[in-house]
N, C-alpha and C positions, 0 to 999 in steps of 0.2 A: 489521565493527563500527566500525573507525576512521572510515571514510567516513560511516557512518550518524550517529555521534556528532557529527562535524563539521557535517553537514547540519542536525542538530537545533539546534546553536548558531546557525546562520544563520537558522533559522526564527524564533527569538527576536529576533535582530538585525534581520531584515526588518520585523518588527512595529514596532520602535522607529524604524527608518529611515522607514517609512511615516508614522508620527506626526510625525517631524521635517519631512517634506516637505509634509504635508497637514493636520496638526493633527487636528481633529475628523472630518475626512473620510478618516482613515486606513483605516477599514473598507472604504470604497469601493475604495481601491487594493489592499488585500489580497484583496477579493472578485474583482476583475478578474484579479489575479495568479494566484489559485487556479483561476479559469476557464481562463486561458491554459495553466496547467500541465496541467489535465485534457485539454484539446483536443490539446495537444502530445503527451501520452502516447498518446492514441488514434490519432493520425495517424502519428506518427514511428516507433513500435516496429516495425510490419510493414515500413516502408520500410528502416530500418537492418538488420533481419534479412535482407531481400532483398539489399541492397547488400553485406552482409558475408558472404554465403554461401560465398565462396571466399577469405576473408581469414583469416589466422592469428588465432585467438580471443584468444590472449595479447596480441598487438599491438592488437587491437580494444579490449580491456578497458583496457589501459594508456593508449591514445590518448584514450578517453572520459573516463578519470579526469583526464588532463591538460587536456582541454577544460573539464571542470567546475571544475577548480582555477582556470583562467584566468577563467572567467565569474564565479565567486563572489568571487574576489579583486577583480575589477573593480567589483563592486557597492559596495564601500566608497568609491569615488571618484565616484559619480553624484550629480548635483544636480538632475536633472529626472525627473519621474514616468515619461515615456516610456522613459527609459534603463533604469529598473527593469524595465519590461515586456519590453524586448528581451533583457536578460540573464536574466530568468526563463525565457523561451522557450528560450534557448541551454542553460541549466542543465537544464531539463526534458527537452530533446532528448537531452542526454547521459545522463540517468537512464533515459530510454525505451529507449536502446540498451544501456546497461550492465546494467540489472537482468535483462532476459530472457536476455542472453548469459551472465551469471553463473549464472542458474538452470539453463541448459542444460548448463553445464560440471559442476555439482555431481554429477549422477547418473553422469557418465562417470568422475569421480574415486572416488565411492563406489558401486561396481557392486552390492555386496551390498544387498538390500532393507532389512535391519535397520539397516545402517550409514547408508544413505541416509535412512531415517526419522529417525534420530538427528540427521543433518545438517540435515534440514528443521526439526526441533524447535529446534536451536541457532540456525538462521536466524531463526525466529520469535522466539526469546528475544532475539536481538540487536535486532530491530526494537522490541520492547517495552522493553528496557533503554534504548534510545535515547530513547524517549518519556518514560521516567521520569527518566533521569539528565541529559539535555540541559538542561531548564529549571533544574534544581538547580545544575548546573555554571555555566550562564550567569548565574544570580543571584549566585553567589559571585564570578565573574569581573567582573561589572559593578560590583561594589563596589571594584574595583582598577583596571580599564581601561575605556576607552570602548567602545561597542557596535560601532564600526567594526572594532576589533581582532578581534571574533568572526568577521567575514568572513575575515580573514587566517588565523585558526586553522582555519577550514573548508577554505580553500585548501591549507593545510599538511596537513590530514587526507587530502585527496584525493591529494596528492603522495605521502604515506606509503603510501596504498592502492596507488597505481601501482607504487611500489617493491616492495611485498610481492608483488604479482601477478607482477612481472617475475622474481622469484626462485622462483616456483611452477611446478611441472611441470603444464602444461595439455595433456591428450591432443589430438592432432590429429585432425581429421575425415579420413576416407579419401577423400572426394570432396566436391564441391559439393553443395548440397541437391538431392535428387532430386524435390522437390515441383514444380519447374517449370524449363523451360529458357528461357522468354521473360521478360525483365526486368519488363515491365509486368504480366504475369499473376502473376509471382512476388511482387509487392508485396501481392497479396491472396490468394495461394494458401494461405498459412498459415492465414488466417482461414477460408477455405472448407473446407480439410481439417479444421480444428478442428470446424466446425459439422456436418461429415458424421458425426462420431463421437458415438454416443449418450452415452457416459460423459462426454464433454466438453460436449455440449449441456446435460446435467444440471448440470454444474459451472457453466456460465454462468448458468443459471437460479438456482441456489442462491446465487450471489454477490449477487443482488439482496437477499437477506436480510442478508448481511454489510454491504452498502453502505447499506441502510436504517438499520441500527442505528448504524454508525459515523458516518453523516451526522448523525443526531440528536445523537450525542455531540459531534462536532466543531463543528457549527454552533450548537447550542442549550445546551450546558453553561453557558456564560457568561451566557446569558439566564436560565436557571433560577436560578443562584447569585446573580447581582448584580441581576437584574430582579425575579424572583419572590420570592426570599428576602431581598434587601437586604443581602447579605454582601459580602466584599471579595475581592481577587485571590487571597489565600492559600487561601481556600475553593475557588476555581476549580481551583487546582492540586491540592488534595486530591481533588476529584471526578474530575479527569482521571487522576490517579495510580491511582485505584481500578480504572479500566479496564485499565491496564497490569498492575496486580498480578494481577487475575483471569486475564488472558491468559498471564502468565508462569507461573503455577502449572500451568495446563493444558498449556502447551508443555513443561514439564519432565516431566510424566507421560505425554505423548503416545506415546513409543515403546512403553512398557508397555501402554498402552491399545490401540494398533493391533495388538499381538500377539494380543490376545484378541477384538477386535471389528472387524467389517468397516469399511473406509473409509467406505462409503456410510451405514452406520448411525451412525457417529460424526458425520459431516457433517450428516445430517438431524436428529440430536439437537441439534446446535448451532444449526441454523436454527430449529427449534421453540423452543428456549430464547430466542433473540433475539426472535422474534415475541411470545412471552409477556411478555418484559421490556418491550417497547415498549408493550404494552397496559397493563402495571402502571405504567410511568413516566408515563402520561397522568394518573394520579391522585396523584402524589407531592406532599407538602406540606412536606417538610423536607429539610435537607441530608443527614441520616443516611439517610433513605429513598432519596434520589438516589444516594448513595455505594453503598448496598447493591445497587441496581439496576445501576449501572454496573460494579460488581465482577462480577456475573453476566454482564453483556453482554460484558465482556472475556473471560471463560471461553468464552462462546458463539462469539465471533469466532475464538478460537484453534481451537476444535473444527471450525469450517467451513474456515478458511484453511490450517491446517497440512498436512492430508492432500492438498491440491490437487496438489502436485508429484508425488505418487505416481500419480495418475490420468494425468497427462501423460507420466510416465516409461513407463507401460505402453502408451501409445498410439502410440509411434514409436520408431525406432532412433536411434542417436546422430547420424546425419547430418540427420535431419528434426526432431529435437527443438527446435533453435533457433527454427525458424519457428513451432512450436506454443507455445513459451514466449512468444514475441513476441505471438502471437495472444491468449494468455491475459492477458498484460499489457494489451494494447489493449482487449479486450472487457470485462475486469473494470473498467476505468476508464470504459467506457460506462455501467456501472451507477451509478458515482458521478456521472457527468454528469446522470443522471436524478434521483438522490436528493438531491444537494446543493441544487439549486433548490427541490425539494419541501420540504426541511427549512427553507430560508430564507424562501421566499415564503409558504408556508402558515403558518409560524410567525408572520411579521409580520402577515399578514392575518386569520388565524383563531385564533391562540393556540397555545400549546404542547401542550395536551391533544389538540386536533384534529390537530395535526402528528404527534404520536406515534401516533395511531390510523390516520392515513393511511399512515404508513410501516410500521406493523404489517400493514396490508392488503397492501402491496407485498411485504413479507417473507413473508407467508403464501402469497401467490400464487407467488412464486419457489420456496418450499419444496414446495408441492404439485406444481408443474410438474416439478421435479427428481425428486421421488419417483415420479411417473408414468412419466417417461422411463426411470429406472433400473429400475423394476419391469417395464416392458414389454419391456425388453431382457434381463432376467434376468442382469444383470451379476454377475460373481464377482470377488473379489480374486485377484490373482495369487499 
């Protein structure tokens, strides 16, 4: 949570740095930075999982936190756009290695299914709290300090994260990953193993629903609020906060929900909800209607994304999970690589209503494919 909160502060600071460097062209810088981030996520996660197969996981996590601290601390001193891009790639590479490695550690610490489910819910809650709290904290701090100090605070947060991890007992793997012995093949073996498993192919498909909805939120909320409704920055914050609020509520009740309902049923319900909301948002005409839709979208995102770790947990033993979590991290960001350009370019060319309907079609297709895969395999929860 400390690292997430710090990263959220830097997200706000990066927007302000982009404006300082490029003025009205700041959106172009942020767009390129976001694209580089997604490409780095897709390419680097399997690579680091391969290279780290026989490395102490605690040392790996601490090292990646230190690399991220150095990268984000350096951003405060840049004065050229290209320097921002280089540091964003380094920072994203650190995240691409850290996040799957941490996800693979959690089920080894919480071996009981119910305890692991609660850990997943708390993880999801941390991500949503970061989305809600970081802009508020940043707004308060910016009244006292310059935005460059926010980068220093993020670097400090990563250092604290490294310190906490260094004091945590992380179970050792009994051997190197059994997925491959050859380094070149090992870089892609996690993805190939992932796609061989029906439950995970379904997970990949259903993530297109989550990516479609979140891309519409991230790319076009500001266009709805300021362009369509003629409102101010505060209303943008309220709309984005509604997504986090909906997701937090569902994350809190998720352990109870998953004791009563199958993982697949929960995830499909969430994907259907996202599809319906995208159709409805194509006709919104007021901030209140948008906030209501975004609140339900947040709930749907939590329904789809929170149980994902349980599917991966059941798909491999402790030694092979890191490669599968890296594959999940990489493939899920492939979904965003598809939906981010759709949300942006279709919105600019054909309008927000058409964009919402196009993304609803993508979400519906992913949902149907996932349902067919899971039904054909007659999967059961463990």
